[in-house]
N, C-alpha and C positions, 0 to 999 in steps of 0.2 A: 345328271347323265353322262353317260362317257364316249372318248373318243373316238368310238366304233360306233355310236348310235349316230352318234354326228355327223361323219363320212358320212353313212347308209344314208342319215337324212337328206344331205348334200348332193350325196351323187344319183339321184331320184327326184329333185327338183327336176328334168327334160321333159322326165314320163311325167310329173304334174301339171309346167307347161304343155306339153304338146295334147293330151285330155282336155287343157282348159283350154283351150286354143279348137281343138274341134267339138268341144261340144257345147262352151258359151259362145265365142264368138262364130262366126262364120269363115271354113274356109275355102279358096275356089277350087280346091285338088288336096279332096283328101289322101289318097294317096300316094299322089305326090309330096305333099307335103309332111305324112309320115316317114317314107324312104327322107327327102332332109332331114327329119330331126335323129329321128334316129341311128342312118350313119353316119351323122356329124358327131353327132353323142359318140358311138362305139370308136369312133378312131379317133378325136381327141382321150378319150380314157387310157385309148391302146395303146398312142406319146405319150399320155402322163404317165403309166404305168414300167414301158422305159426309163421314162426320166428320168425318176423317182430317183435308180442307183448315182446318177449324176448328181442329186443336189444334196447325197445323205452326208454330208462337211458342212453344208451350212444349214440343213434342215434336214434331220432324217423320217421319213416317215415310210422304211424296208417292212416294220411290219402292218403299212396300212396298203405294199402295194399287192397282195393276192387281191386283197377285194377291192381295188379299184378293177384292177384283171376279169375279177370273176361281170363287175359291173358295165363293163366294154361286151363280155362277154351277150351278159343280158340282153345289150340294147344292138346286137349285132344279133340277136335272135327274133326282138320284136322289127328290126328289116327282112330280116328274111322271113317270118311271118306272114309279114303286107307282104310280099310276094308272090310268096305261094297261095295264101287265101281269100285276098281281097282282092291282088293284079292278075293273079291265074284266077282264081273260085275257084281253088284245089283240082282244076285240070294240071294234071301229071303228066300225060303228053303236054299238053298246048306250054307248059314251064320248061321241059324238057328240049320243045320244038325252039323257047325264047333265049335261054341260056345258050346253046349250039347256033343261032345265028346272031346272038351278039354278045364279041368275047367279052366285054366290060362284067359281064352276066356271071362270066364258068369263071373270070378273075375271081369278081365275089366269092364263088360257091366253094374255090380251092381256101380260099384264105379262112373261109366258115370252119370246112373245115379242120382246120389248122387250129381255131378259136377251142372249136372244139373239144379237140386233143386235150392243149394246155390249161382248157376246164376241168376237163375228167383227166388227168395226170396232174392237176395244182392242192389235189387234195394233201391233205398232209402223209394220211399211209401209201398214197403213188409218187407221193412228191421227188423222195429222195432217189428212189428208181430211173425216174423220167426225164430230175433236175437237167442234163448235159443234153436232153430236145430241147430245151423249154430257147435255147436260140433262134429257134425256127420262126422266135416270133415277127424273128428283121423281116424273114422272106414276107409273112402276113400282111408286117406294115407296109411292105413292098405291095403288094398284091394289093391292099385298098384303100393305096393315094394314088393309085392304077387305075383301078377301080374308078371313084370319087374323079380321077380327071375325066375317064372318058364318060362315064354318066350324066358325063353335065354339055349343053348344047354350047352354053359359052358360058367362061369363068367372067367372074364377077370383082372390081375392085374385092369385095370380101374376100370371099373364093381366093386368090391371089394371093391377099394375107395369112388367111389361112395354111396356105401350099408353104409360104415364104415360112413362116417358125416352122412351118415340119419339117424342114428344108433345116434349118438350120440345128431341129432337135438332131439331125440325121447325122450331121456334121457332126456337132459335140460327142455325140454318142459317140462315131464314128475314131473321136481324136483319144476319148478318154479310153475306146475299148482296147486303140492300138500303143497306149503307153504313151501318146506327142501331149495331148495334155495330160495332167496330173490332176483331177477333181475327186 
């Protein structure tokens, strides 16, 4: 098997885990659980996508960045579909009302639209034309991070560690972009 196929299989593991937990074990609140797994996976892969260029001197995974980015979008789509289909039960008026009442939801929606733009324009035929606009990924990262924090009623130790790791990635990315850190 080639490396790309291995990567796809690894990137599908969170979905397999989610389906296993939903259909084989008993999950107390399936909608909340789907939010948690799809949201955390989308955000983790979004950060991984931006981190790949930082690691290119140690390990060059640049040719896999698009695949990781598309899977981040895939999990963001599952997250959004969970909101629209399962949580709001396809009631678009209710979905809009919820979005306007809860700032973390509209931040997530804006981030989703950014990821949609990036997914569409990352196709080979469009990428060269829209490459310079892909820096908007940092806006999506900021919005999704705020969305993640605001969606929690209280942050657990695990979530603080998650945010700390993300913060470290952001700092290294900033230092790399500023040419302060040569990695």
